[in-house]
KESEVEX-258671 format. One record per residue: x, y, z of N, C-alpha, C in turn; residue number from 1. Coordinates in steps of 0.05 Angstrom, whole numbers, plus 5000, padded with zeros to 4 digits. Layout:
<<X, Y, Z>, <X, Y, Z>, <X, Y, Z>, NUM>
...
END
This chain:
<<3767, 7711, 4609>, <3774, 7686, 4599>, <3785, 7694, 4571>, 1>
<<3811, 7689, 4568>, <3823, 7695, 4541>, <3828, 7671, 4526>, 2>
<<3829, 7678, 4496>, <3833, 7654, 4477>, <3862, 7658, 4473>, 3>
<<3874, 7633, 4475>, <3904, 7630, 4467>, <3910, 7611, 4446>, 4>
<<3923, 7622, 4426>, <3930, 7605, 4405>, <3957, 7606, 4399>, 5>
<<3973, 7580, 4399>, <4001, 7580, 4397>, <4005, 7568, 4368>, 6>
<<4028, 7579, 4355>, <4035, 7569, 4330>, <4062, 7559, 4333>, 7>
<<4067, 7539, 4313>, <4096, 7529, 4310>, <4093, 7505, 4295>, 8>
<<4116, 7490, 4291>, <4120, 7468, 4276>, <4110, 7444, 4294>, 9>
<<4104, 7419, 4282>, <4099, 7396, 4294>, <4116, 7387, 4313>, 10>
<<4142, 7390, 4306>, <4162, 7383, 4324>, <4163, 7399, 4349>, 11>
<<4158, 7424, 4348>, <4154, 7443, 4370>, <4132, 7436, 4386>, 12>
<<4110, 7427, 4374>, <4087, 7421, 4389>, <4090, 7396, 4409>, 13>
<<4108, 7376, 4398>, <4109, 7349, 4415>, <4126, 7353, 4437>, 14>
<<4139, 7378, 4439>, <4157, 7385, 4462>, <4145, 7399, 4487>, 15>
<<4116, 7403, 4482>, <4103, 7419, 4505>, <4078, 7405, 4514>, 16>
<<4068, 7414, 4537>, <4040, 7401, 4547>, <4023, 7428, 4547>, 17>
<<4005, 7432, 4529>, <3988, 7458, 4531>, <3973, 7456, 4554>, 18>
<<3962, 7479, 4564>, <3944, 7480, 4584>, <3917, 7472, 4576>, 19>
<<3899, 7467, 4592>, <3871, 7460, 4582>, <3858, 7484, 4567>, 20>
<<3848, 7477, 4547>, <3836, 7496, 4527>, <3853, 7513, 4509>, 21>
<<3880, 7508, 4511>, <3899, 7522, 4494>, <3899, 7510, 4467>, 22>
<<3899, 7529, 4448>, <3896, 7518, 4421>, <3927, 7520, 4407>, 23>
<<3934, 7500, 4394>, <3961, 7499, 4380>, <3955, 7496, 4350>, 24>
<<3966, 7513, 4332>, <3962, 7505, 4303>, <3992, 7502, 4295>, 25>
<<3997, 7478, 4279>, <4020, 7473, 4268>, <4023, 7483, 4240>, 26>
<<4043, 7498, 4238>, <4048, 7513, 4212>, <4058, 7495, 4189>, 27>
<<4069, 7473, 4196>, <4078, 7453, 4175>, <4062, 7437, 4165>, 28>
<<4041, 7423, 4184>, <4023, 7403, 4178>, <3994, 7413, 4175>, 29>
<<3990, 7440, 4183>, <3965, 7453, 4179>, <3942, 7440, 4196>, 30>
<<3953, 7429, 4222>, <3931, 7418, 4238>, <3930, 7434, 4265>, 31>
<<3905, 7425, 4277>, <3899, 7444, 4302>, <3897, 7423, 4323>, 32>
<<3908, 7431, 4349>, <3909, 7415, 4370>, <3897, 7433, 4393>, 33>
<<3885, 7418, 4415>, <3877, 7432, 4438>, <3887, 7415, 4461>, 34>
<<3897, 7432, 4481>, <3907, 7423, 4503>, <3890, 7414, 4525>, 35>
<<3897, 7394, 4543>, <3879, 7388, 4564>, <3894, 7390, 4590>, 36>
<<3920, 7398, 4589>, <3935, 7403, 4614>, <3951, 7381, 4622>, 37>
<<3947, 7353, 4608>, <3963, 7333, 4615>, <3976, 7320, 4591>, 38>
<<3964, 7320, 4567>, <3974, 7307, 4545>, <3996, 7322, 4533>, 39>
<<4017, 7311, 4528>, <4040, 7322, 4512>, <4033, 7326, 4483>, 40>
<<4036, 7353, 4473>, <4027, 7356, 4449>, <4001, 7366, 4443>, 41>
<<3983, 7358, 4462>, <3953, 7363, 4462>, <3938, 7343, 4444>, 42>
<<3915, 7348, 4440>, <3896, 7329, 4426>, <3889, 7339, 4398>, 43>
<<3893, 7324, 4376>, <3886, 7334, 4353>, <3858, 7338, 4349>, 44>
<<3849, 7360, 4337>, <3823, 7369, 4331>, <3820, 7362, 4301>, 45>
<<3803, 7339, 4294>, <3798, 7332, 4266>, <3771, 7337, 4258>, 46>
<<3770, 7356, 4238>, <3742, 7367, 4230>, <3735, 7350, 4203>, 47>
<<3750, 7332, 4195>, <3740, 7318, 4173>, <3717, 7298, 4178>, 48>
<<3699, 7295, 4160>, <3677, 7276, 4162>, <3686, 7246, 4169>, 49>
<<3706, 7241, 4151>, <3715, 7212, 4158>, <3725, 7206, 4187>, 50>
<<3738, 7227, 4196>, <3747, 7223, 4225>, <3723, 7223, 4246>, 51>
<<3702, 7235, 4238>, <3680, 7235, 4257>, <3664, 7211, 4256>, 52>
<<3664, 7197, 4233>, <3645, 7175, 4228>, <3662, 7145, 4228>, 53>
<<3686, 7146, 4224>, <3699, 7119, 4225>, <3702, 7108, 4251>, 54>
<<3708, 7123, 4271>, <3718, 7111, 4299>, <3690, 7109, 4317>, 55>
<<3675, 7085, 4313>, <3653, 7079, 4333>, <3666, 7060, 4351>, 56>
<<3669, 7068, 4376>, <3682, 7050, 4396>, <3662, 7037, 4417>, 57>
<<3635, 7040, 4409>, <3617, 7025, 4428>, <3590, 7019, 4412>, 58>
<<3572, 7005, 4425>, <3548, 7000, 4410>, <3532, 7024, 4404>, 59>
<<3516, 7019, 4384>, <3501, 7045, 4377>, <3473, 7034, 4388>, 60>
<<3459, 7046, 4408>, <3434, 7036, 4419>, <3417, 7062, 4421>, 61>
<<3395, 7063, 4407>, <3375, 7085, 4411>, <3365, 7084, 4442>, 62>
<<3357, 7105, 4450>, <3343, 7105, 4478>, <3317, 7089, 4474>, 63>
<<3306, 7081, 4500>, <3281, 7067, 4499>, <3260, 7080, 4490>, 64>
<<3255, 7104, 4488>, <3233, 7118, 4478>, <3230, 7127, 4451>, 65>
<<3251, 7123, 4435>, <3255, 7130, 4407>, <3266, 7110, 4390>, 66>
<<3263, 7112, 4365>, <3274, 7094, 4343>, <3291, 7112, 4327>, 67>
<<3310, 7098, 4315>, <3328, 7112, 4296>, <3330, 7098, 4270>, 68>
<<3335, 7113, 4247>, <3336, 7103, 4221>, <3364, 7107, 4216>, 69>
<<3374, 7087, 4196>, <3400, 7090, 4181>, <3393, 7096, 4153>, 70>
<<3397, 7121, 4144>, <3390, 7127, 4118>, <3360, 7133, 4117>, 71>
<<3353, 7141, 4091>, <3325, 7144, 4082>, <3320, 7133, 4055>, 72>
<<3296, 7136, 4045>, <3293, 7125, 4020>, <3307, 7142, 3996>, 73>
<<3313, 7166, 4002>, <3329, 7180, 3984>, <3358, 7180, 3989>, 74>
<<3368, 7173, 4012>, <3394, 7178, 4021>, <3404, 7152, 4035>, 75>
<<3406, 7130, 4019>, <3413, 7104, 4025>, <3441, 7097, 4032>, 76>
<<3446, 7078, 4048>, <3473, 7068, 4053>, <3478, 7051, 4029>, 77>
<<3504, 7052, 4016>, <3507, 7036, 3992>, <3511, 7005, 4001>, 78>
<<3528, 7000, 4020>, <3532, 6973, 4028>, <3533, 6973, 4056>, 79>
<<3527, 6950, 4068>, <3529, 6946, 4096>, <3536, 6915, 4100>, 80>
<<3559, 6910, 4118>, <3566, 6884, 4124>, <3563, 6880, 4153>, 81>
<<3547, 6860, 4163>, <3540, 6852, 4187>, <3543, 6825, 4195>, 82>
<<3556, 6817, 4218>, <3553, 6789, 4226>, <3529, 6777, 4228>, 83>
<<3512, 6793, 4243>, <3482, 6785, 4248>, <3465, 6805, 4246>, 84>
<<3442, 6802, 4237>, <3421, 6822, 4239>, <3395, 6810, 4249>, 85>
<<3387, 6819, 4274>, <3363, 6811, 4287>, <3341, 6832, 4282>, 86>
<<3320, 6825, 4267>, <3301, 6847, 4258>, <3272, 6834, 4259>, 87>
<<3252, 6850, 4267>, <3227, 6840, 4264>, <3215, 6843, 4238>, 88>
<<3228, 6861, 4219>, <3216, 6867, 4195>, <3237, 6874, 4178>, 89>
<<3241, 6865, 4150>, <3261, 6875, 4133>, <3249, 6881, 4105>, 90>
<<3252, 6902, 4095>, <3245, 6913, 4071>, <3271, 6916, 4053>, 91>
<<3272, 6897, 4031>, <3299, 6898, 4015>, <3293, 6897, 3987>, 92>
<<3309, 6910, 3972>, <3307, 6902, 3942>, <3319, 6878, 3935>, 93>
<<3338, 6868, 3950>, <3349, 6839, 3946>, <3366, 6836, 3970>, 94>
<<3371, 6807, 3972>, <3382, 6799, 3997>, <3401, 6776, 3983>, 95>
<<3430, 6779, 3983>, <3449, 6762, 3973>, <3461, 6745, 3995>, 96>
<<3448, 6724, 4004>, <3461, 6707, 4028>, <3440, 6690, 4037>, 97>
<<3447, 6672, 4053>, <3431, 6652, 4068>, <3411, 6667, 4086>, 98>
<<3388, 6657, 4093>, <3372, 6665, 4111>, <3369, 6641, 4131>, 99>
<<3376, 6648, 4158>, <3379, 6627, 4179>, <3357, 6632, 4199>, 100>
<<3343, 6610, 4212>, <3325, 6615, 4231>, <3336, 6617, 4259>, 101>
<<3319, 6621, 4277>, <3329, 6626, 4305>, <3343, 6602, 4316>, 102>
<<3339, 6575, 4308>, <3353, 6554, 4316>, <3377, 6546, 4301>, 103>
<<3388, 6565, 4281>, <3408, 6562, 4263>, <3404, 6541, 4239>, 104>
<<3381, 6538, 4234>, <3372, 6522, 4210>, <3372, 6539, 4186>, 105>
<<3384, 6530, 4164>, <3383, 6549, 4142>, <3358, 6546, 4128>, 106>
<<3344, 6567, 4125>, <3318, 6569, 4112>, <3320, 6573, 4083>, 107>
<<3336, 6593, 4073>, <3342, 6600, 4045>, <3371, 6598, 4042>, 108>
<<3380, 6573, 4024>, <3407, 6570, 4020>, <3413, 6580, 3991>, 109>
<<3430, 6600, 3988>, <3434, 6616, 3963>, <3452, 6595, 3946>, 110>
<<3470, 6578, 3958>, <3486, 6561, 3944>, <3472, 6539, 3927>, 111>
<<3449, 6528, 3940>, <3434, 6508, 3928>, <3411, 6517, 3914>, 112>
<<3399, 6542, 3921>, <3377, 6555, 3910>, <3352, 6541, 3922>, 113>
<<3354, 6531, 3947>, <3331, 6520, 3958>, <3319, 6535, 3982>, 114>
<<3293, 6533, 3988>, <3279, 6543, 4011>, <3269, 6519, 4024>, 115>
<<3276, 6517, 4051>, <3268, 6495, 4070>, <3254, 6510, 4090>, 116>
<<3225, 6510, 4091>, <3210, 6522, 4111>, <3180, 6513, 4112>, 117>
<<3167, 6517, 4133>, <3138, 6516, 4131>, <3125, 6541, 4122>, 118>
<<3112, 6542, 4100>, <3102, 6570, 4089>, <3072, 6573, 4099>, 119>
<<3065, 6594, 4110>, <3038, 6600, 4111>, <3028, 6626, 4100>, 120>
<<3008, 6627, 4080>, <3003, 6649, 4064>, <3004, 6643, 4037>, 121>
<<3008, 6664, 4019>, <3011, 6660, 3988>, <3038, 6658, 3979>, 122>
<<3045, 6639, 3965>, <3069, 6641, 3947>, <3064, 6649, 3920>, 123>
<<3075, 6670, 3910>, <3070, 6679, 3884>, <3095, 6677, 3866>, 124>
<<3095, 6664, 3844>, <3117, 6663, 3825>, <3119, 6633, 3818>, 125>
<<3143, 6624, 3806>, <3146, 6599, 3796>, <3162, 6585, 3817>, 126>
<<3155, 6559, 3822>, <3169, 6541, 3839>, <3183, 6520, 3823>, 127>
<<3207, 6517, 3824>, <3220, 6496, 3810>, <3233, 6478, 3830>, 128>
<<3226, 6454, 3826>, <3238, 6432, 3846>, <3217, 6416, 3856>, 129>
<<3222, 6402, 3878>, <3204, 6384, 3895>, <3193, 6399, 3917>, 130>
<<3167, 6391, 3919>, <3150, 6400, 3944>, <3149, 6374, 3960>, 131>
<<3162, 6374, 3984>, <3161, 6351, 4001>, <3144, 6359, 4023>, 132>
<<3124, 6346, 4030>, <3105, 6353, 4050>, <3078, 6357, 4039>, 133>
<<3058, 6364, 4056>, <3031, 6371, 4045>, <3027, 6398, 4037>, 134>
<<3007, 6401, 4020>, <3003, 6429, 4009>, <2971, 6432, 4008>, 135>
<<2964, 6455, 4024>, <2935, 6458, 4026>, <2928, 6486, 4014>, 136>
<<2907, 6488, 3998>, <2898, 6513, 3986>, <2897, 6512, 3956>, 137>
<<2893, 6533, 3942>, <2891, 6538, 3914>, <2918, 6536, 3901>, 138>
<<2918, 6518, 3880>, <2944, 6515, 3865>, <2937, 6521, 3837>, 139>
<<2955, 6534, 3825>, <2950, 6546, 3795>, <2975, 6536, 3781>, 140>
<<2972, 6524, 3759>, <2994, 6512, 3743>, <2991, 6483, 3737>, 141>
<<3010, 6472, 3723>, <3012, 6443, 3720>, <3026, 6427, 3741>, 142>
<<3020, 6401, 3743>, <3033, 6386, 3761>, <3046, 6363, 3745>, 143>
<<3071, 6359, 3751>, <3086, 6337, 3737>, <3092, 6314, 3756>, 144>
<<3095, 6292, 3744>, <3104, 6268, 3758>, <3135, 6267, 3761>, 145>
<<3145, 6247, 3774>, <3174, 6244, 3780>, <3190, 6241, 3753>, 146>
<<3175, 6231, 3731>, <3190, 6228, 3706>, <3184, 6252, 3688>, 147>
<<3173, 6275, 3700>, <3166, 6298, 3686>, <3141, 6296, 3665>, 148>
<<3126, 6273, 3669>, <3102, 6271, 3650>, <3083, 6290, 3663>, 149>
<<3066, 6300, 3649>, <3044, 6318, 3657>, <3021, 6301, 3670>, 150>
<<3016, 6308, 3697>, <2993, 6295, 3712>, <2970, 6311, 3711>, 151>
<<2974, 6338, 3718>, <2951, 6358, 3713>, <2959, 6380, 3693>, 152>
<<2946, 6383, 3672>, <2955, 6402, 3653>, <2936, 6428, 3658>, 153>
<<2947, 6446, 3665>, <2933, 6474, 3671>, <2924, 6485, 3647>, 154>
<<2933, 6479, 3623>, <2924, 6494, 3599>, <2900, 6479, 3587>, 155>
<<2897, 6453, 3589>, <2874, 6435, 3581>, <2856, 6424, 3601>, 156>
<<2863, 6428, 3626>, <2849, 6419, 3650>, <2846, 6386, 3646>, 157>
<<2868, 6373, 3635>, <2865, 6345, 3634>, <2881, 6333, 3655>, 158>
<<2871, 6310, 3669>, <2884, 6298, 3692>, <2889, 6269, 3685>, 159>
<<2913, 6261, 3687>, <2918, 6232, 3685>, <2939, 6222, 3705>, 160>
<<2938, 6195, 3712>, <2957, 6186, 3727>, <2969, 6161, 3716>, 161>
<<2968, 6157, 3691>, <2980, 6134, 3677>, <2963, 6109, 3674>, 162>
<<2942, 6110, 3691>, <2920, 6087, 3689>, <2892, 6099, 3682>, 163>
<<2886, 6123, 3694>, <2859, 6138, 3686>, <2866, 6163, 3675>, 164>
<<2851, 6171, 3655>, <2853, 6197, 3640>, <2830, 6212, 3640>, 165>
<<2827, 6234, 3655>, <2801, 6250, 3656>, <2804, 6274, 3638>, 166>
<<2789, 6273, 3616>, <2791, 6291, 3596>, <2761, 6307, 3595>, 167>
<<2755, 6327, 3609>, <2731, 6339, 3611>, <2710, 6322, 3624>, 168>
<<2691, 6311, 3611>, <2671, 6293, 3623>, <2677, 6263, 3614>, 169>
<<2699, 6257, 3601>, <2705, 6232, 3591>, <2726, 6217, 3608>, 170>
<<2723, 6194, 3620>, <2742, 6181, 3634>, <2754, 6159, 3616>, 171>
<<2779, 6156, 3612>, <2790, 6137, 3596>, <2809, 6120, 3612>, 172>
<<2808, 6092, 3607>, <2826, 6075, 3621>, <2849, 6075, 3601>, 173>
<<2872, 6076, 3612>, <2896, 6070, 3596>, <2908, 6046, 3598>, 174>
END
């Protein structure tokens, strides 16, 4: 089995059909082609990384017995744009976009800064806005009325509703 390398210009290459396995090097464009016996001019051999990773012509699906990662904690992808992400778990530094439930309901709306969902578990941080619905569990912080008057003051433990005022062990009628 002999190795056959043909040299010539790109114009010369386009006038021949190299046999299967025949290599052609174009002296003017400095590119390498390989013949398959039927393609005029042969098939370009592109060794650049961009050429290897830009053309993905089908789904990327791992086999059933293994999982695959895209990047690592030290070699991350800079940006990814996806039409849809279906995931059972997401760890992210930040998410800039709406979060939508399986029934297409917008749960987190970036434009309005609202979260509409039933939450189970702990919510840590400041909540600004209205809580519509019931809340069960431990609450830390002050509670304000619709007019922004303090109803429960977390700093002084004072509770008032505009008619009654509880200050420690003293109940005052207002």
